[in-house]
N, C-alpha and C positions, 0 to 999 in steps of 0.2 A: 578530553580530548580535543584537540584544536580542530577547526572547522575542516580546513584543508586536508588534515589526516582522514578524517570522516569521509570527506566527497573521493579521495583518491584509495582509501580501502573497502569503499563500500562496492560491493559485486551482488548480482543475483545469485543467489543459494537455493538450489533445487534439491538438495540430499536429505538426509535423514535429520533429524533433532533429537538431543537428548530429551529425556523425560522431563528434567528440571522445569518446576513453576515459573512462570515470569510474574514477579510482583505486581501486584495493581499500581503501586507507585511508579512502576517503569510504563506499564501499559497507558497511564494517565498522563507521563510526561510526553509520550510518544505522542498521543493524541493532542495533547496542548501544542506540539510542534507544528502537527496538522492545521489547528486552528490559527495559528501565527503567520501562515502563508499569506502570500497577496490574493487578494481575490476582485476581479473586475468590478469596479464601482461599489466596492465594498460589499456586494449583496450576499457574500456568505454562503454561497450554495451547497457546501461542501459539509455532510454531518459523519459522525463514527459511531461503530459499534466494536467495542472491543470484548471477546470472547474468550473465557478461560475456563468456563465450567464443561469438564468433559463429556456430559451428555448433550450438551447444544453442541459442542465440537462435532460429535458423532453424527448428529442429525446433520450439519451441514456437511461434512465429507461424505456422507452417503449419498447427498444429491450431486456432488462434483464428479464428473464424469468426462474423461479418464482422471482416474485418481491420480493427486497432487498433495504436497505438504500435509498428508494425514498422521503425521508423528508431531506436527507442531503442539506444543502446550499451549499455544493461543494464538490468534489471528485477530487482525483488526480489518473490519469491513467498511468500505468506504463507499457512502451514499451520497447522490446528488439530486439537487432539484433544478430543472430548465427554468430561471428566472429572467425575465427581459431585465437588462442593465442598463441599456443606452440605446436609444431610437428602438430598433427591432432587433437589437442583437444580444446575444446572450455569451457569456464567458465561463460556463460551467465547466467545460473540458479543461481550460487554464486554470481554473478555480482547484479542480480535484486533481489535477498533474502536478501543480504548484505543492499543494498539501501533502500528496505522496512524496513527492521527492522529500520534502522536509522530514516526513516521518522515518522513510528509509535511512537518512543521515542519523537522526537520533536514535534508530533502533542500533546502527553500527557503533554511534559513540557509547550506547550502554553495554557493549559487549556481546549482543545477539545478530542473528544473520535473518535475512528475509528474501523474499522476491515479488516482484510486482506482477500479479496475477490479475489481468484483465480480459485478454481477447479468450482466453480459456472459460470465461464465465458469462460473456455478452457477445458470444456467437448464437447463431440462430436455435440453438437448443436452448436459450434463455436460463442457464443455470442459476445467473445471478437473481432473476426473479423468483426461482424458487428457496434460493437463500435468503431472499428479503421477507418472504411469507414466513418462513421459520421464525426469524427475529422479530414479526410481528412490524416491521416497516410500513408506515402510512403509504398509501397509494402513490402519492404525488414523488415519492422518492424511488429512484433507481440504484440499484445496488451494483457499482461499476467495478469493482475490484477489491480483492482481499490481498491483505499482507501478511504471511503467516510470520510469529515472530518467537525466536527460542535460539538456544545455543546449537552450535552446528556440532551434529556427531562425526562429519567426516571433513578432512583438510578442505578450506574453502581457496579456490583458484579464480582467479578473473580473466576474462579474454584477452586476448593479445590486441592491443589498442593500435591505431596508425601513428606513426610518428607527428608529434606537435607540428611541425614545419609544413606537414603535408594539409593540415586542417587550419591553421590558425596563420593569418597575413596581417600586414600592417598597410593602412593607406590605399590598398588596390589589391584585387585578385592576383 
């Protein structure tokens, strides 16, 4: 799939997933796309854990409230470390955002669907912390997002986007 095709066909999918397993080769390719993302001062603050074991998935889905993506045959958890990159600045948010976007595009290019679940698990109930403990993540890592990965069981529809000319300009606003 051409990169522009993946970009234009990527939509957040919040529906049910088919039970078809996601081959490890594909999960590795998706995480490789995440690792290839730019990283502020090359600090590479972002790490990933692919989960395809049904028993581990069940433990993770048990702590996610309200329930989302629980029919996904695999998920990729995104973890970050807050490392100082330049003077007193850290770019961990930009790092993991770029990595997530790369992975979402890789997911679509491989024929799967996904959704960026971040606010759902980083709110005051700290579901991401519970997930990180289940996965045995070291204390210095924060689990900030998870991406379900699987084949859509329902039609995929994207939101209506504003016309290009309302958002894009040349030389001035």
